[in-house]
C-alpha positions in Angstrom: 122.4 72.4 57.1 122.5 73.8 53.8 125.4 72.9 51.0 128.4 74.6 51.0 131.9 74.4 48.7 135.4 75.5 49.6 137.5 76.2 46.6 141.6 75.3 46.8 143.9 77.9 44.8 147.2 77.6 43.6 150.2 80.1 44.5 149.6 81.3 40.8 145.8 81.9 41.2 144.2 79.2 39.4 141.4 76.5 41.3 143.7 72.9 41.4 139.9 71.6 43.5 136.8 71.9 45.6 136.2 70.5 49.2 132.4 70.4 49.3 129.8 69.7 52.2 128.0 67.1 52.5 125.1 67.7 55.3 124.2 65.6 57.8 126.5 62.9 57.3 128.3 64.1 60.4 127.3 61.8 63.5 128.2 64.7 66.4 127.0 68.4 66.2 129.3 71.2 64.7 130.9 67.8 62.9 131.4 68.7 59.2 132.1 66.1 55.9 133.4 67.4 53.3 134.2 65.5 49.7 136.7 66.8 47.5 136.8 67.0 43.2 140.0 68.2 41.4 139.3 70.0 39.7 140.2 67.9 36.3 137.3 66.3 37.0 135.0 69.6 37.1 136.7 70.8 33.7 134.8 68.8 31.4 131.6 69.0 33.2 132.1 73.1 32.9 133.7 72.1 29.3 130.0 70.5 28.8 127.8 73.1 30.1 129.6 75.5 27.3 129.4 74.3 24.4 125.5 72.6 24.3 122.9 73.7 23.5 121.5 72.5 27.5 121.2 75.0 30.3 119.9 74.3 33.4 117.7 75.1 36.2 118.3 77.5 38.1 118.5 76.2 41.9 114.7 77.9 43.7 114.2 77.9 47.3 111.1 77.3 50.2 112.7 81.3 51.1 112.4 80.2 54.7 114.5 78.8 57.8 113.8 75.5 59.3 114.3 74.0 63.1 114.5 71.0 64.4 111.7 69.6 65.8 112.1 65.9 68.0 109.3 63.3 67.7 107.6 64.3 71.4 107.2 68.1 70.6 106.0 67.5 66.4 103.2 65.5 68.2 102.6 68.5 71.3 101.4 70.8 67.5 100.1 68.3 66.4 101.6 65.7 63.7 99.3 63.3 64.1 101.1 59.5 65.7 101.0 57.9 62.3 102.5 60.7 60.8 105.6 60.5 63.8 105.5 56.4 63.3 105.8 57.1 59.2 109.0 58.1 59.2 110.5 56.7 62.2 110.4 53.8 59.8 111.4 55.5 57.1 114.3 57.5 58.8 117.0 56.6 62.0 116.5 60.6 62.7 112.5 61.3 64.1 112.9 65.0 63.9 110.6 67.4 61.9 111.4 70.2 60.2 109.3 73.1 62.1 109.2 77.1 59.4 111.5 79.8 61.7 111.6 82.5 59.7 110.4 84.0 56.7 113.6 85.2 53.9 112.0 87.0 51.9 110.1 91.3 52.9 107.2 89.6 50.1 103.9 88.7 50.9 103.1 85.9 48.2 99.7 85.5 49.4 97.5 82.6 51.2 99.6 79.5 49.9 102.7 81.0 51.4 104.6 79.2 54.3 104.5 81.0 57.9 106.2 80.3 60.6 105.7 77.9 62.9 104.2 75.5 60.2 106.2 72.0 60.4 106.3 70.5 56.7 105.8 66.8 57.1 105.6 66.1 52.8 106.7 67.8 49.9 105.3 66.3 46.8 103.4 63.3 48.1 106.6 62.2 49.9 107.8 61.9 53.5 110.8 64.7 54.3 114.0 62.7 56.0 116.4 65.6 55.5 117.4 68.9 55.4 117.5 67.5 51.9 114.5 67.5 51.0 113.7 71.3 51.7 116.7 72.6 50.2 116.4 73.2 46.2 113.8 72.3 43.4 113.4 73.4 40.0 109.7 73.7 40.0 107.9 77.6 41.0 106.0 75.9 42.8 105.9 72.4 45.6 103.7 70.3 46.5 103.6 70.2 50.6 101.7 68.6 53.2 102.4 70.5 56.6 100.6 71.4 60.1 99.8 74.6 61.4 98.0 75.4 64.4 97.2 71.5 64.7 95.5 70.5 62.0 96.8 69.6 58.4 97.0 71.6 55.3 97.9 70.8 52.0 99.3 73.4 50.7 100.8 74.5 47.1 103.9 76.7 48.1 105.8 79.3 45.1 109.3 78.8 45.3 112.0 82.0 44.6 114.4 82.0 42.7 118.2 81.9 44.7 119.2 85.9 45.2 123.1 85.0 46.5 123.7 83.5 42.6 121.5 86.1 41.3 122.2 89.9 42.0 121.1 91.8 38.2 121.1 95.6 40.0 123.3 97.3 42.0 123.1 100.9 43.4 125.5 103.2 44.4 124.5 106.5 46.4 126.8 109.3 48.0 129.9 106.0 48.1 127.1 103.6 49.9 126.2 100.6 48.0 123.2 98.8 48.0 121.8 95.6 46.7 119.0 93.8 47.7 119.3 91.0 50.3 121.3 88.2 49.6 120.1 85.2 51.9 122.3 84.5 53.4 122.0 88.1 54.9 118.4 86.5 55.4 119.6 84.2 57.2 121.2 86.2 59.6 119.8 89.2 60.0 116.9 89.8 63.1 114.1 91.2 60.0 114.2 93.0 57.4 113.9 96.0 57.2 113.8 96.5 53.8 115.1 96.1 50.5 118.2 97.9 50.0 120.4 96.4 51.7 124.6 98.5 51.8 126.9 96.0 52.1 129.8 98.1 52.2 131.4 101.3 51.0 133.4 103.0 49.1 136.6 104.9 50.9 136.1 108.1 51.7 133.0 108.6 50.8 130.4 110.8 52.6 128.1 107.8 53.5 131.3 106.5 56.5 131.8 110.1 57.5 131.0 110.0 59.8 129.7 106.8 61.2 131.4 103.2 59.6 128.1 100.6 59.0 127.7 98.0 56.8 125.2 94.9 56.6 122.4 97.6 57.1 118.8 98.2 55.3 118.2 101.2 55.1 114.8 103.3 55.8 114.6 106.5 54.7 116.5 108.9 52.8 116.3 112.9 53.4 112.8 112.3 54.6 111.9 109.6 52.2 111.0 105.7 53.1 112.7 103.6 50.6 111.7 100.3 50.2 112.7 99.2 47.5 116.4 100.0 45.1 114.0 101.7 42.5 113.3 104.3 45.6 116.9 105.0 46.3 117.8 105.9 42.7 114.1 108.3 42.6 115.2 109.8 45.7 118.6 110.4 44.6 117.4 112.2 41.3 115.5 114.5 44.0 118.4 115.3 45.9 120.9 116.1 43.0 122.9 119.2 42.9 121.4 120.7 40.3 125.0 122.8 40.3 126.5 119.4 39.2 126.2 119.3 35.9 128.4 122.9 35.9 130.6 123.0 38.8 131.9 118.7 37.0 132.5 121.7 33.3 134.3 124.4 35.8 137.1 121.5 36.9 137.6 120.3 33.2 138.4 123.6 32.3 140.5 124.3 35.9 139.1 126.6 36.7 140.1 127.1 40.9 136.8 126.4 43.6 136.0 127.0 46.9 135.9 124.9 49.7 132.3 124.0 50.5 131.5 124.7 47.4 131.5 121.2 45.9 127.1 120.2 44.4 125.8 118.1 47.1 123.1 118.5 50.1 122.7 118.2 53.7 120.8 114.6 54.0 119.6 112.4 57.3 119.9 108.5 56.6 117.8 106.0 58.8 119.1 102.2 58.3 118.7 99.0 60.8 121.2 96.6 61.3 121.8 93.2 60.8 120.9 92.7 64.5 117.5 94.8 64.4 120.3 98.3 66.0 118.3 101.6 64.1 120.4 104.3 63.5 120.7 107.8 62.1 123.7 109.5 60.8 123.7 113.3 59.1 125.9 113.2 56.6 126.9 116.2 53.2 126.5 114.3 50.0 129.7 114.9 47.1 127.8 114.7 44.1 131.4 115.5 42.3 133.5 113.3 43.9 130.9 110.2 44.8 128.4 110.9 42.1 125.2 108.3 42.3 124.9 105.2 39.7 123.2 102.0 38.1 125.0 98.4 37.3 122.6 96.6 36.1 122.1 93.2 34.3 119.1 90.7 32.4 117.5 87.5 33.6 119.6 85.5 31.1 123.1 84.8 32.7 125.2 85.4 29.6 123.5 89.2 29.9 126.0 92.0 30.2 126.1 94.6 32.6 125.2 97.9 32.0 127.3 101.1 34.0 124.5 104.7 33.9 124.5 107.5 36.0 121.8 108.3 38.1 
């Protein structure tokens, strides 16, 4: 029920066009309608954005996942007959959008949407389709909802789209972590932490025993993990104090015995995207797989900065 697009690429690597998915235009479930845009039409718009002083506001979302309910179910959940009649006069779909899942692990306060809420109106206008709930350019929106059978009007804060806004990446023991992006939030059974592991370095200590991607790290070496900052702090605590001395000896071409590479025996606890919990023990390798962090500022043209942890 969301917007998506596909780029068509020539054999030389150049993009020749874009196929944009248009939601709610298909007549049958599973059908998709896409509109093709030649790249010659897109380039002038991109050139204008690059050369003008205009800066479009980043898209913001409600950070929840919706499910559809028909008029009968909506009425049973507290939606009045008048609301149903008003919506039927505007739309042939006669569907209501109920919150099925909160996608953020951050608490946003009493005015946030909760599971079970049915959204009737956005800023005073009836919700006729998912496009009315897809994205916004303001920090909050006014929603008319039904919660536990009662109608409420609440000002709900919106959240920036994480998917296109990755600004912090941490690597520890060859395990690369970032905040979970929205497609992860939509598919995960639960959001166990804000330190999401989506890929490993080849041959990394984190894959020596068993290979798992798409997991939320919740504990490293007995230390609880909730954020990427927690990972950075634990990486500093677990860093072998002999690493600098060992690196200097290797740089001087000195021989070293097997098993003397700086590292520690560490236990990791994580939750997979399907909700299963795993525990694995690894031996870190601070020489070949040192911890590092990539960060960038909040502006769209900010560069990345790299540092070893």
